[in-house]
C-alpha positions as CSV (number, residue, x, y, z in Angstrom):
1,M,77.1,68.3,22.0
2,S,75.2,65.6,23.9
3,D,71.9,67.4,23.3
4,N,72.3,66.8,19.6
5,L,72.8,63.0,19.7
6,P,70.1,60.9,17.9
7,P,67.9,58.6,19.9
8,D,68.8,54.9,20.2
9,S,67.5,53.3,17.0
10,S,66.8,49.9,18.8
11,Y,63.8,51.5,20.6
12,G,62.4,53.6,17.8
13,A,61.9,57.3,17.6
14,G,60.5,58.8,20.7
15,S,60.7,55.6,22.7
16,R,62.6,54.8,25.9
17,P,64.0,51.6,27.2
18,P,61.8,50.1,29.9
19,A,62.7,50.7,33.5
20,G,65.2,48.1,34.8
21,G,67.4,48.0,31.7
22,S,67.2,46.4,28.3
23,E,68.4,43.0,29.5
24,N,65.5,42.6,32.0
25,W,62.9,43.6,29.4
26,E,64.3,41.2,26.7
27,R,64.3,38.4,29.2
28,D,60.7,39.1,30.2
29,A,59.6,39.1,26.6
30,L,61.4,35.8,25.9
31,E,59.8,34.2,28.9
32,R,56.3,35.3,27.8
33,I,56.9,34.0,24.3
34,A,58.1,30.7,25.7
35,L,55.2,30.3,28.1
36,A,52.7,31.1,25.2
37,A,54.4,28.4,23.0
38,I,54.2,25.9,25.9
39,R,50.5,26.6,26.4
40,E,49.8,26.2,22.6
41,Q,51.5,22.8,22.3
42,P,48.8,20.7,24.1
43,A,46.0,22.3,22.0
44,A,47.9,21.7,18.8
45,R,48.7,18.1,19.8
46,R,45.0,17.5,20.5
47,W,44.0,18.8,17.1
48,R,46.6,16.6,15.4
49,I,45.3,13.5,17.3
50,F,41.7,14.4,16.4
51,F,42.5,14.7,12.7
52,R,44.5,11.5,12.7
53,F,41.6,9.6,14.2
54,L,39.2,11.2,11.8
55,F,41.4,10.1,8.9
56,L,41.6,6.6,10.2
57,A,37.8,6.5,10.7
58,V,37.2,7.5,7.0
59,I,39.7,4.9,5.8
60,A,38.0,2.2,7.9
61,L,34.6,3.2,6.6
62,I,35.8,3.0,3.0
63,A,37.4,-0.4,3.6
64,W,34.3,-1.7,5.2
65,G,32.2,-0.6,2.3
66,V,34.5,-1.9,-0.4
67,F,35.4,-5.2,1.1
68,D,31.9,-5.8,2.7
69,F,32.9,-7.5,5.9
70,T,29.2,-8.1,6.8
71,G,27.5,-8.5,3.5
72,D,27.1,-11.8,1.9
73,R,29.2,-13.9,4.3
74,V,27.3,-16.9,5.6
75,V,28.6,-18.8,8.7
76,K,29.0,-22.4,7.6
77,A,27.3,-25.0,9.8
78,G,26.2,-28.6,9.8
79,K,22.7,-29.5,8.8
80,H,20.5,-26.5,9.2
81,T,17.5,-24.5,8.1
82,A,18.3,-21.6,5.7
83,L,16.5,-18.3,6.4
84,I,16.0,-15.5,3.8
85,D,14.2,-12.3,4.6
86,L,12.1,-10.4,2.1
87,Q,11.2,-7.2,3.8
88,G,9.5,-4.0,2.5
89,E,8.6,-2.9,-1.0
90,I,9.6,-5.3,-3.8
91,S,11.5,-3.1,-6.4
92,A,14.7,-3.2,-8.4
93,N,16.4,-0.7,-6.1
94,S,15.4,-2.0,-2.7
95,D,16.7,-4.7,-0.4
96,A,13.8,-6.9,-1.6
97,S,14.9,-6.7,-5.2
98,A,14.9,-9.9,-7.4
99,D,18.7,-9.7,-7.6
100,N,19.2,-9.8,-3.8
101,V,16.5,-12.5,-3.2
102,E,17.6,-14.7,-6.1
103,G,21.3,-14.6,-4.9
104,A,20.3,-15.6,-1.4
105,L,18.0,-18.4,-2.7
106,Q,20.7,-19.8,-4.9
107,R,23.3,-19.9,-2.1
108,A,20.8,-21.5,0.3
109,F,19.7,-24.3,-2.1
110,E,23.3,-25.0,-3.3
111,D,24.5,-25.6,0.3
112,D,24.5,-29.4,0.8
113,N,23.8,-28.8,4.5
114,T,20.5,-27.0,3.9
115,A,17.6,-29.2,5.0
116,G,15.0,-26.7,4.1
117,V,14.5,-23.0,3.2
118,I,12.3,-20.5,5.0
119,L,11.5,-17.3,3.0
120,R,10.2,-14.9,5.7
121,I,8.0,-12.2,4.0
122,N,6.8,-8.9,5.4
123,S,5.9,-6.9,2.3
124,P,3.0,-4.8,1.0
125,G,4.0,-5.7,-2.6
126,G,5.6,-3.7,-5.4
127,S,6.9,-4.3,-8.9
128,P,5.1,-7.1,-10.8
129,V,8.3,-7.7,-12.8
130,Q,10.5,-8.2,-9.7
131,A,7.9,-10.4,-8.0
132,G,7.5,-12.5,-11.1
133,I,11.2,-13.0,-11.4
134,I,11.5,-14.2,-7.7
135,Y,8.4,-16.5,-8.2
136,G,10.0,-18.1,-11.3
137,E,13.4,-18.6,-9.5
138,I,11.7,-20.3,-6.6
139,R,10.0,-22.8,-8.9
140,R,13.2,-23.4,-10.8
141,L,15.2,-24.1,-7.7
142,R,12.5,-26.4,-6.3
143,A,12.6,-28.4,-9.5
144,K,16.4,-28.6,-9.4
145,Y,16.5,-29.5,-5.7
146,P,13.3,-31.5,-5.2
147,K,14.5,-32.8,-1.7
148,T,14.9,-29.3,-0.3
149,P,11.5,-27.8,0.6
150,L,10.8,-24.0,0.7
151,Y,8.3,-22.6,3.1
152,V,7.1,-19.0,3.4
153,V,6.5,-17.5,6.8
154,V,4.4,-14.4,6.8
155,G,5.1,-11.5,9.2
156,D,2.8,-8.5,9.5
157,M,1.9,-8.5,5.8
158,C,2.1,-10.6,2.7
159,A,0.0,-8.7,0.2
160,S,-0.1,-8.3,-3.6
161,G,3.4,-8.7,-5.0
162,G,4.5,-10.3,-1.7
163,Y,1.8,-12.9,-2.1
164,Y,2.8,-13.4,-5.7
165,V,6.2,-14.6,-4.4
166,A,4.7,-16.6,-1.6
167,A,2.4,-18.6,-4.0
168,A,5.5,-20.4,-5.3
169,A,6.3,-22.0,-1.9
170,D,5.5,-25.5,-0.8
171,K,3.5,-24.2,2.1
172,I,2.6,-20.8,3.6
173,F,2.6,-20.2,7.3
174,V,1.0,-17.1,8.8
175,N,0.1,-15.4,12.1
176,K,-3.6,-15.2,12.8
177,A,-3.3,-11.4,12.6
178,S,-1.2,-11.2,9.4
179,I,-2.6,-9.4,6.4
180,V,-2.7,-11.7,3.4
181,G,-4.0,-11.4,-0.2
182,S,-4.7,-8.3,-2.3
183,I,-4.4,-10.2,-5.5
184,G,-4.8,-7.2,-7.9
185,V,-2.9,-4.6,-9.9
186,L,-3.1,-0.9,-9.9
187,M,-1.7,2.1,-11.8
188,D,-2.1,5.4,-10.1
189,G,-1.3,9.0,-10.7
190,F,-2.8,12.5,-10.7
191,G,-4.5,14.8,-13.1
192,F,-4.2,18.6,-12.9
193,T,-6.2,19.8,-15.9
194,G,-9.0,21.4,-13.8
195,L,-6.6,23.2,-11.5
196,M,-4.6,24.5,-14.5
197,D,-7.8,25.9,-16.0
198,K,-8.6,27.8,-12.8
199,L,-5.1,29.1,-12.5
200,G,-4.9,30.1,-16.2
201,V,-1.9,27.8,-16.8
202,Q,-1.5,26.6,-20.4
203,R,0.1,23.2,-21.1
204,R,2.7,23.2,-23.9
205,M,3.9,19.8,-25.0
206,H,5.3,18.9,-28.4
207,M,5.7,15.3,-29.4
208,S,6.4,12.9,-32.3
209,G,4.0,9.9,-32.2
210,A,0.3,10.2,-31.5
211,N,0.4,8.4,-28.2
212,K,3.8,9.6,-26.9
213,G,2.1,12.0,-24.4
214,A,-0.4,9.5,-23.2
215,F,-1.1,9.7,-19.4
216,D,0.5,13.1,-19.1
217,P,-1.0,14.4,-15.9
218,F,-1.4,17.9,-17.4
219,S,-3.5,16.7,-20.3
220,P,-7.0,15.3,-20.2
221,E,-7.5,11.6,-20.5
222,T,-9.1,10.1,-23.6
223,P,-11.3,7.0,-23.8
224,Q,-8.5,5.3,-25.9
225,M,-5.9,5.9,-23.1
226,V,-8.2,4.6,-20.4
227,A,-9.0,1.5,-22.5
228,H,-5.3,0.8,-23.2
229,A,-4.4,1.2,-19.5
230,Q,-7.1,-1.2,-18.5
231,D,-6.0,-3.7,-21.0
232,M,-2.5,-3.7,-19.6
233,L,-3.7,-4.0,-16.1
234,D,-6.0,-6.9,-17.0
235,Q,-3.1,-8.8,-18.7
236,I,-0.9,-8.4,-15.6
237,H,-3.8,-9.3,-13.3
238,T,-4.3,-12.5,-15.3
239,Q,-0.6,-13.4,-15.0
240,F,-0.9,-12.9,-11.3
241,I,-4.0,-15.1,-11.0
242,D,-2.4,-17.8,-13.1
243,A,0.7,-17.8,-10.8
244,V,-1.4,-18.1,-7.7
245,K,-3.5,-20.9,-9.1
246,Q,-0.4,-22.8,-10.3
247,G,1.3,-22.4,-6.9
248,R,-1.7,-23.1,-4.7
249,G,-3.6,-25.5,-6.9
250,K,-6.7,-27.2,-5.3
251,R,-6.0,-25.7,-1.9
252,L,-7.7,-22.5,-3.0
253,K,-11.4,-22.3,-2.0
254,D,-14.0,-21.0,-4.4
255,D,-14.6,-17.5,-3.3
256,Q,-15.9,-14.6,-5.5
257,Q,-13.7,-12.1,-3.7
258,M,-10.5,-14.1,-4.1
259,F,-9.0,-12.2,-7.1
260,T,-10.6,-8.8,-6.6
261,G,-7.8,-7.2,-4.7
262,M,-9.4,-8.0,-1.3
263,F,-7.2,-8.9,1.6
264,W,-7.8,-10.9,4.8
265,T,-6.4,-11.8,8.1
266,G,-4.1,-14.8,8.4
267,E,-6.8,-16.8,10.1
268,R,-9.2,-16.2,7.3
269,S,-6.5,-16.8,4.7
270,V,-6.0,-20.4,6.0
271,E,-9.8,-21.0,5.6
272,L,-9.7,-19.7,2.0
273,G,-6.6,-21.8,1.1
274,L,-4.4,-18.8,0.6
275,A,-2.2,-20.1,3.5
276,D,-1.7,-23.5,5.0
277,D,-1.1,-23.2,8.7
278,F,0.0,-21.0,11.6
279,G,3.6,-20.6,12.7
280,D,6.7,-18.5,12.8
281,A,10.2,-19.2,11.5
282,G,11.3,-21.0,14.7
283,Y,8.3,-23.3,14.6
284,V,8.8,-24.2,11.0
285,A,12.5,-24.9,11.4
286,R,11.9,-27.0,14.5
287,E,8.6,-28.8,13.8
288,I,8.4,-28.9,10.0
289,I,11.9,-29.0,8.6
290,K,13.2,-30.7,11.8
291,Q,16.4,-28.6,11.9
292,P,16.1,-26.0,14.6
293,D,19.6,-24.5,13.8
294,I,18.9,-21.5,11.5
295,V,21.5,-19.9,9.2
296,D,20.6,-16.5,7.7
297,Y,21.3,-16.3,4.0
298,T,19.7,-12.9,3.5
299,Q,21.9,-10.9,1.0
300,K,22.9,-7.6,2.5
301,E,24.4,-4.9,0.4
302,S,27.6,-3.3,1.4
303,I,27.8,0.5,2.0
304,S,29.5,1.1,-1.3
305,E,26.8,-0.8,-3.2
306,R,24.1,1.0,-1.4
307,V,25.6,4.4,-2.1
308,V,26.1,3.7,-5.8
309,K,22.7,2.0,-6.2
310,R,20.8,4.6,-4.3
311,F,22.5,7.5,-6.1
312,G,21.9,5.9,-9.5
313,A,18.3,5.0,-8.5
314,S,17.6,8.5,-7.3
315,V,18.9,10.1,-10.5
316,G,17.0,7.6,-12.7
317,D,13.9,7.8,-10.6
318,A,13.9,11.6,-10.7
319,A,14.2,11.5,-14.5
320,M,11.3,9.0,-14.8
321,R,9.1,10.9,-12.4
322,A,9.8,14.1,-14.3
323,L,8.4,12.3,-17.4
324,T,5.6,10.3,-15.8
325,L,4.9,12.1,-12.4
326,G,4.8,8.8,-10.6
327,D,2.5,6.7,-12.8
328,K,3.7,3.1,-12.5
329,L,2.3,-0.4,-12.4
330,Q,2.3,-1.9,-8.9
331,L,1.1,-5.0,-7.2
332,R,-0.2,-3.5,-4.0
């Protein structure tokens, strides 16, 4: 009868309990499971800590960008010299935009403790519109606050649109090796008509308005287009020249190359009347304004502002470049 008994179902068909009895086997299995769980706990804990720190870092970064802990805050002081930096290309979407520089200028002039303002420029130029706005704002503030002088201190370069802005200052200080001048306007781009002919590529453009496709790089230039572009450039160049003459006055020497787009060293610019003297920001604050304590009023964008502005600018710039392939007026 015993030969016909079914196998123990707890071990499955054809299996046998391990040697030593079922109790020892079960205890060994439980010990292995417990040891594995213990070994996994530190790793899981480390991952939890890592993700918590990552989450806190993201929250801190967002808070820093939104509340701008380092942006426009100026440390208040007693009588001091206000410093504003204008660095890089002057354009609507750069740190050297009219909005940023205007805001910094206004805060500096409105502070009753400001004995004088230094605008430190290191720029190759850029947008004539943005440069013109800054120029006009400097003259407005100088008229409103006649007892607060504004001096420009030139770094490596103060050319074209950078010099447009500098011309509004009471005085311009340079280094002997600075690059100064380049009073001119340009409009540049590319033409691909010859290449297209060689490649057998046909341009297809449909438009409403006879001049809507003017300056298309895939279409040949016409005498009318060239004349119109030159007329625009001449008008803006005249505006630039008038601003320089108004700002510098009789200090400018009579030189035939003055308004041709030529540029000079800082040493030569003093001789030509484009600049007044040599000196850096420390020298001007200490010896000219007589207030060696310098407070930086430069407007710095928060991270959130930079992200939004750069994203919007990149989208808009991509759209404009798709239409114009880079043709734009520049003071450089």
